[in-house]
C-alpha positions as CSV (number, residue, x, y, z in Angstrom):
1,W,0.0,0.0,0.0
2,K,1.2,3.5,-0.7
3,G,-0.3,5.2,2.4
4,V,-2.0,8.5,2.2
5,S,-1.9,8.7,-1.6
6,T,-4.0,5.5,-1.8
7,I,-6.6,6.9,0.6
8,E,-6.8,10.2,-1.4
9,K,-7.4,8.3,-4.6
10,A,-10.0,6.1,-3.0
11,N,-11.8,9.1,-1.5
12,L,-12.0,10.8,-4.9
13,V,-14.3,8.0,-5.9
14,L,-15.9,6.8,-2.7
15,V,-17.1,10.2,-1.3
16,P,-19.0,11.3,-4.5
17,V,-20.5,7.7,-4.8
18,L,-21.6,7.8,-1.2
19,L,-23.3,11.2,-1.8
20,L,-24.9,9.9,-4.9
21,V,-26.3,6.9,-3.0
22,L,-27.7,9.3,-0.4
23,V,-29.3,11.5,-3.0
24,V,-30.9,8.5,-4.8
25,S,-32.1,7.1,-1.5
26,F,-33.6,10.5,-0.6
27,G,-35.4,10.6,-3.9
28,R,-36.8,7.1,-3.3
29,A,-37.7,7.8,0.3
30,V,-39.7,11.0,-0.4
31,S,-41.6,9.2,-3.2
32,L,-43.0,6.7,-0.7
33,E,-46.7,6.8,0.1
34,H,-46.6,8.2,3.7
35,A,-43.3,10.0,3.5
36,S,-44.9,13.4,4.3
37,E,-45.9,12.1,7.8
38,G,-42.3,11.3,8.7
39,I,-41.0,14.5,7.3
40,K,-43.6,16.5,9.1
41,F,-42.6,14.8,12.4
42,L,-38.9,15.6,11.7
43,F,-39.5,19.3,11.1
44,S,-42.2,19.9,13.8
45,P,-40.2,21.0,16.8
46,T,-41.3,21.0,20.4
47,W,-41.0,24.8,20.9
48,S,-40.8,24.6,24.7
49,M,-37.4,22.7,24.4
50,L,-35.8,25.9,22.8
51,G,-35.8,27.4,26.3
52,E,-33.7,24.5,27.8
53,P,-30.0,25.4,28.0
54,K,-29.1,21.7,28.2
55,M,-30.8,21.1,24.8
56,W,-28.6,23.8,23.2
57,L,-25.5,22.4,24.8
58,E,-26.3,18.9,23.5
59,A,-27.0,20.3,20.0
60,L,-23.7,22.2,19.9
61,T,-21.8,19.1,21.2
62,Q,-23.5,16.9,18.5
63,N,-22.5,19.4,15.8
64,A,-18.9,19.6,17.0
65,W,-18.5,15.8,17.0
66,D,-20.4,15.5,13.7
67,T,-18.2,17.9,11.8
68,G,-15.1,16.2,13.2
69,A,-14.0,19.1,15.3
70,G,-14.2,16.9,18.4
71,W,-11.9,14.4,16.8
72,G,-9.3,16.8,15.5
73,V,-10.2,16.3,11.9
74,F,-9.7,20.0,11.1
75,L,-6.0,19.4,11.8
76,C,-6.1,16.9,8.9
77,Y,-8.0,19.3,6.7
78,S,-5.4,22.0,7.4
79,I,-2.6,19.9,5.9
80,Y,-4.2,20.5,2.5
81,M,-4.7,24.2,2.9
82,K,-2.5,26.8,1.3
83,E,-1.8,30.2,2.7
84,S,-4.0,31.7,0.0
85,H,-7.0,29.7,1.2
86,G,-9.3,31.5,3.6
87,V,-9.4,29.8,6.9
88,V,-12.7,31.5,7.8
89,K,-14.2,30.5,4.4
90,Y,-13.3,26.8,4.8
91,G,-14.2,26.9,8.5
92,T,-17.7,28.1,7.5
93,I,-18.2,25.9,4.4
94,T,-17.2,22.6,6.0
95,P,-19.8,22.7,8.8
96,M,-22.5,24.1,6.4
97,C,-21.9,21.3,4.0
98,N,-21.9,18.8,6.8
99,N,-25.2,20.1,8.2
100,C,-26.8,20.0,4.7
101,V,-25.8,16.4,4.3
102,S,-27.1,15.7,7.8
103,I,-30.5,17.2,7.0
104,L,-30.6,15.3,3.7
105,A,-29.8,12.0,5.6
106,G,-32.3,12.8,8.4
107,T,-35.0,13.5,5.9
108,T,-34.2,10.3,4.1
109,I,-34.5,8.3,7.3
110,F,-37.7,9.9,8.6
111,A,-39.4,9.7,5.2
112,T,-39.2,5.9,5.3
């Protein structure tokens, strides 16, 4: 095996394929007969929970672990950054893309 270069080449194929599988699964899930009931349940919050500080702490903790910040993945991302890349830009885009994929996956799950 050739180490990191092999992983990079595998990820160039596997990550887009995985995203394609998720998008196709999403399309199939939302086309099911009672998908709207699950989606409605997913996006119907319990408004009283928004006043609970513990809920906000758990949500922020989940987001930190989900983006990989809790695992130090951003250190790995930083290896590929050049000085000309905007740290703030990538520090914003990465969590936003992560949250979009999470919403897509959650909707896929709740629609089934």
